[in-house]
N, C-alpha and C positions, 0 to 999 in steps of 0.2 A: 115368204122370205125365209131363207135358211138361217140356221143358228150362227154361222160365221158372219153373215151380213148383219145380224142383230148385234153381235159382239162388236163389230167394227163401228156401227152407229153409236153404241153406248160409249165406246172408247173415245170417239170423236166428240160427243157431247161433253164427257168428263174433261177432255183436254180443253175445249173451248171455255167451259166453266172455270177451270183452274187458271187459264190465261186471264180471263176477265177479273177474277178475284185477285190475282197477283198484281195486275196493273193498277187496281184500286187499293191494294192492301195498305200502303203507307205513303204518306206525303211528308216532306220535310220543309219546315218554314224557319227562316232566320229573320229576326228583327234586330236592327243595328242602328244606333245613333252614331253616325260617322261625323265627328266634329268638323265643322267648316269644310264640308265636302265640296270642293271646287278646284280652282286652278292651282291651289297651294299643294295639292297632292301630285307627287312626281310619278314617273313610270314604274319605278321600283316599288313604291308604296301601293300603287294600284294593283300591281301583280301580286303583292303580298295579300291584299284584300281578296283578290280572286282565288287565291289558294285557300283562304279561310272559309269562303262561302261556296266553293265549287261543288260540294257534295249535296247541297240543299236543292230543293225543287223550286222554291220561291224565296226571294229575299225582299224584305221591306226595309227601306232606308229612311231615316229621319235626318234632318239638319243639312239638306242639300242647299247650297248657296243659291239665292234667288236669281242672281245674274247669270249670264251666259256660261260662266265658268262651271257652274253647278251642272248644267245640262251636258256640257262637254265631259265632265268627270264621270257621270253616269254612263254616257256612251262609251267612254274608254274602258270602264270596268266591264261593261257588257261585251265589248270586243275582246278583252283579255279572257273572259270566260268562254267565249266562242272558240278560242284557240286551244282549249283544254279538253276537247272531246265531246262536248254536247252543244246543241243549238239553243241559244238564249234570246229572249226579246225583252224589251223594257218599256215602261211608260214613266213620264215625269209630270208631276202636277203643275198647275199654274202656281205662281207665288201666292202665299197666303195673304189675306186681306189684313195686314198688320202694320204697325209702325215700322219706320225705316230699319231699325236695328233688331227687329223681332221677326220680320217676314223671312220666310224660307220656302223651299219646295220639299215635296216628298217624292220618293221613287219606288217602283217595284221592278224587279228583274226576275225572270222565271224561265225554266226549261220548257220548250215548246212541244216536246214529243207527246205528252199526255195532257198538257194544260193549255187551254185556249181562253181567249177573251172575246167579247162581242162589242165592247166599246173601250174607250181609253180612260175611263174612270172620271171622277170629279171631286172637287172639294165640297164638303157638306155645308152648303150655304145656310141651311136652317140653324146652324150652330155659330154662324159668323159673329153675332152680337154677344155670344155667351162665352167664347174662348178667345185667346190671343191668336192662335193659329188653327184654323179650321182643319179637322181631320180629312184625310184623302181616302175615298171609298172606291173600291174596284171589285167587280164580280169576275171570278175565275170559274172555269168549267173543267172539272177534273173527270175525264172519261164521260163527259156529258152532264155530270152532277154539279150543281151550282154551289159555290163557296164564295162568300163575301168577306173581304178583309178590309178592315179600317186601320189606317196608318196614322199615328198620332204622336205629337210632341207637345207636352204640356208646358205651361209657364213655370218659372223657377219655384222652388219649394217655399220661398219666403214671400210669394206673391199670390197665395191662395189658389193653388192648383185644385184643391178640393172642390171649388165651385165648378171647375171645368169637368171634373169626373162626374159630379152630380148631373150636369147638363147632358153629358154623353149617355149616362145611365137612363135618364128620362127619354132620350131620343131612341134608344134601343128597346124600350118598353112599348113595342108596337107589334101589331099583327103582321107587319111587313117583314119581320125578322124571324120567321119560323123555320127557315132553312139554316144550314151551318154558317155560323158567324165567328170571325176572329177579330179581336181588338188588340193590336200590337203597337208597341212603342216605348217611349220614354215618358213616364208618368210623374217623375220627380216626387214620388211617394212610394213607400213600401206597401205592398199588397195587403199587409196585415192591418193597415189603418181602417178605421170604422167607415170611412167614406166609400169603401169598396163593398160594403155589405149589401147595398142595393143591387149592384151588378151580380154578386154571388147569389142573391135571392132569385134572380132571373135564370139561374142555372149556369152561370159562367164560372170557370175555374181558372186559377192562376197556374201558369206553367212551372214557375220556379218560386220557391218559398225559402226565406231566410238565406238568400244567395246574393252576395254583393256583386254589382255589375259595373261600378265605376272605378276609375283608377286614381290613386293619389298622385300628387306631383312628385313626391319623393317617397322612398321606402322608409318605413318606421319599424319599431319592434313588433308591430302588429301586421307587418307585411305591406302590400301595395294596393289592396282593395279597400274601397270606401263605402258606398251606399247601395242598398238593394232597390233600385228605382226603375229598372227596365224590366218589362215582362210581356207575356203573350197570354191574353185571356181568351178562352175558347168556350163556345156554347155547348149545351147538352146534346147537340146533334153531332158532336165530334168525339171520337174515342182517342184519348191520348195514349201513346205507346211509350214514349220516353221524352224527357226534356232536361235541359241543362244549359249552363252558361259556358260559352267557348272561351276558355282562358288561354289566349295565345301569348301571354306574357311569360308564364312558367317560372321566372326567377327575377329577383330584384335587378340584376345587371341588365335585363332586357327592357326595363321599364321605359327608359327614354325613347328607344326605337319604337316600342309599342304605342306610346302616346303620340308618336308622329302619325299613326293611323287614326287613332281616336282616344278620347279619355273614357269611352264606354266599351264594354265587352258585348259581343253578340249573344243573344238568347236564341236557343234552338228548341223547336217542338216537332217531334215526330208523331204523326196522327193518321187516323183513317176516318172516313165519313160514313155515318150510318146510312 
């Protein structure tokens, strides 16, 4: 083999390696509690939501209405995203096994180019008796590498969400969870609370710290942000690149229209898999 042929082979190998690395380099996940996500959301609001999340690769949604209107809203949001230049797919969980005014669904929406699934996910039945709303579990495959995401909406802060966090922490403390894991959602607790120490001891990190994620009903002298209760916890098999809360409100005069979308802001995590 002559020198030019060797050079061409080396260049080809380097190109293929660089392409593979770039395709796996970074994934973007958004977690968003979209209040009362169902038929009350009109076309304009759904399009605004699509603009907010369109640059992510995966979107985890909490508080999808349990009835048919919730499934319709998720489908319409996915359709809006499909019109913006990338192909998206979605799954919706069954309604949680909860009382009438507590039950809801979860949803995932994701870009299909480099992200695949092998099943449609499931509510974690093992936690049914321990939480008000069972988390929704789905395995994604990013360029063939497995990534599990758990989507969760805890009970309100005055109804002992700490008990639910402890139950999920125990559930994750298993040899079944040695691959990359993400726990995303609305925890109704600040990540600095001691109840999260067990999760952190297992190697999980919070994406945002001391960052408020909920919206007040009205602006005050302290602005329009309220509590730091939404987050994305990622395992030690994941390398975080950047993370932040997406503040689509920007100014007090926009608060009313912003709250028409939700009373929570989305949390974003950019990461890669080890």
